[in-house]
C-alpha positions, 0 to 999 in steps of 0.5 A: 900466708894461708890459701883457702878457696881461691883467696890469699890471706895476708896478715901484717903485724904493726908494732905488735899492737894491731893485726891487719888482715888483707884478703886478696883474690887468688891471682890467675893470669886472666885476672891479672890481665883484667886488672892491667887492662882496667888500670890502663883504661883509667890512666888513659881517661885521666890523660885525655881529661888533662889534655882537654883542660889544656885546650879550653883557652883556645879561641877568641878573647876580648882584651881588657880595654875591649879594643882588640881580639886575640885568637889563642891557637896551639902548635904542637904542645905549646900555646900561642896568641895573635891579634885577630881584630882591632878597633883601629884597622891598619894600626902599626907596631910603632912602639916596638924598640926594633926599628925594622918592626915599627912598620908591621901591622898589629893585626896578625901579630903573635903576642903570646909565645911558647906557653905550656900547660902545667895542669892548672895554668899555662906558664913559661911563656912570653907576652909582647905588649904593643902599647909599650913595645916591651916583652914580659914573662907571662902566666895564663889562668882560666877562670869562671868556667872559661869565661875569664882569662887572667894574664899575669905579665911580669919581669923576674917573679910573678909577684912583681907583675901586672894582671890584665883580665880578657873575656870571651867575645 
């Protein structure tokens, strides 16, 4: 290491054929502080951008058949969705396998449960299908600049499932 004019010169031999020389500014406590502050700022901004991407699915979605609206909301770090409108008001959950639940209204029913944002999709959640009365594992993906939401319901593996497409109303 050679110190000259407030710069540190580091030379590195790689397999004795190439020599690289790195020039780094001579470090001072103030320069170290500024570097640490700048690095922290970059990580903070990227974390905020990641969180804002997670929330793009919040709000109203129109079902594929256009017969219902689902409102997606967030509780803590998980995402949920409930039926907020239907073409047939007063319709009950008649296909539910639990006899105690067959008389509940579909409007207000939470059908999306416990989704976590993974960076590009919302996973580890469940979807309840009121038409069949069954619950499936599910993955949600936002497409076309958040105009389309792909819902992949499956049992076991996403490869063996069905995809529905919801749109913004």
